N, C-alpha and C positions, 0 to 999 in steps of 0.2 A: 503943825506937823510934829510927829514924834522923831526923836533923835536917832533911833536905831531901827533896824529891820525887825528885830525880835527882842523880847525881854525875858530874862529868867524869872521863874515863879517867885523866887526869893526877893526880887526887886519890886514886885508889883505893889505890895502893901505900903512900903516906905515911900515909893515914888508917886503912886496914884491912888492909894487907899483902896486897892482891890485885894480883898482877902482870899485865902484859899477856899473858903466857903463860896465866895462869888465865882471862883473858877470852876469849882465842882458843880455848881448849879448851871453854869454856862455849858459845861460838857454834857450834863444829863438832859437839860431842857432846850438848849439852843444849838447843839451839834458842834460845839467847839472841839477841835482836835489839837493835842499838844504836839510840839515840834522839838527836835533835839539836834544839836550840832554834833556831827560825827567826824572823827579824824579819818584819814585816808584808809579805805578798805576796798577789797575786791568784791564785786557783786555780779550775779546774773541779772540782767535787766530785760524786762518785757512787759506783758500785760495778761489779763485773764481772757480766755476764750471759752465760752460755755462753762465758766467757773473753774477752769483749769489753767495753770500757768504755762504760757508759751514764751520762751526767751528768744530775743532777736540778737543777743550778743552779751559779752561780758566786758567789764571795765573797772577801773579804779575810780572811786568817787569820794570826795570830801565836801561836806556841806550839810545843809539842813535836810532832815528826814521827818516824815509826819506819821504819827500813829492814827489809827481809825478811832472812832468815838468810843467803841467798847474797850479797846486797849487803853485809851486815855483815862477812862473812868477807873479801870483796874489799877493803873499805876498810882492814881491818887489814893486809892484805898490801901494798897499793899506796899507803897513806897518804892517798889521796884517791879520790873516785869521782864520776861524773856519772850520775845516774839520771833516768829520764823520769817516774817517779811515786813517790808516797810515801803513807804512812798517817797521817792526822791523829789525834792523841790527845786533843785538848781542843776538842771541837766547840762548847763554850760560848764559845770565843774567836773564833768567826767573826763578821764584820761585813759590812754592805752586801750582804745576800743578794739575788740576782737569779735568779728562777726561769725567766724567759722566755729562749728561745734568742736569743743576742745576735749571731749571725753571718749573713751572706748565703750562706755556703758550704752546699751541699747535703750531707746525710748519707746513708750513712756516709762519713766523711772521715778519712784518716790514723788516728790512735789513737782518735778519737771515733766510736763506732758509732751511737749514738742519743742523743736528748735527751728526757727525760720529766720535765716540771716537777713538782716536789714540794717539800714543806717538809723542811728538813734533819733534823727530828726523826723522819722516817719511816725513816731509815737505821739499820741495825744498827751500833752504834758499833765493833764488832770488824771490820767489813768496809769501812769508809769509805776510799775511795781519792781521791787528789787529783793532778791534773796541773797543772803551771804554766800559767797563762793564755796561750793561743796568740795569735800574730799572724796575721791573715787577709791573704793576698796572692794575686796572680794566679798561676795555675798555670804554672810555667816550662816544662812539657812540652806546653802547648797553643799552637797558632799562632792568633793573633787576626787578624781581617780586616785591620786597619790595618797589620799587619806582613807580610802576604802579598806575595810578589814575583811579578811576571808572568813567565811562561815562554813564549818564542817557539819556533817550529819544532818543536812537539811532535808525536811520532808517535802513531798510534792506541793503541799499547801504553802509551805514557807517559800518555796521557789516562786510560786505564783505571786505571793505578797511582795517578794523581793523585786520581781519584774515590774510590778505595779508601782513600787516606790521608786525604781530606777526611772520609769517613764515620767513620774511627777518631778523627780529631781532634774531631769533634762529640760523640763519646761521653765525651771527657775533661771533667772539671769545669772551670768558668771560674776558680774560686778554690780554694785549699787552706788548711788550718790548719797553721801552722808552730809546733811546740811547742818551747820552750827546754828545756834540761836543768837539773836541780837539782844544783849543785856543792857537794860536802860534803868537809870535811877531817877526817882522823882526830883532829887536835888538838881539834876541837869535839865529838867523840863523847862520849856519856854513857850511863849505865845507870840505869834506874829503880830507886829504892830498894827497891821491892817485889820486883824480880828479884834484887837483891843478897842480900836476906834469904832468899829462896827457894833460890838456888843456892849460897850460901856461908854456911850457918847457923852453922858452927863459928867462923868469923871474928868474927861479931857476938856470939856467946855469950861468947867469950874477951874481947872488947872491953868487954862490959857488966859483967864481974866486977870 
């Protein structure tokens, strides 16, 4: 048995003779996904429905998060990555759960397609997605009445164009949700012990002898 639930990438070579090349190969050919320990942050939590994110609530979470295979490969190559979503691995660590929709912004908006209030226990733990909690702000692409400028000497054509633009403007939402990125560094990358034992069995058999 391994001593810890997960190991930092920097530990693997000295402890188990698993090189960064071994990890890179495991990501590319065997589907290994890197994990990261994150300090307490607020997230929208939910899952994908028809490839669109549906949130069931928001909460503060501290614990392990997992990248997908593509992002794991990218962080190995670039030494850092900024992602818009992640998978939470320790749902028992969520706190301050809020199931009611907390924004004025109408849905669908940006990355959030819908909101269906639920208890977090209803989610399949293998498919839990989390987006960093967004900031709600005025839509920068909409012209609000107080900022409209009066135009003089307009021709009939310009009046028609103006009405057309007004109609399009009215269709734009008043506010949008601005989602921050999750910044991750390769130096903070880890691998779950269960995955190490699964992907590198001979390393641990030799180590235990």
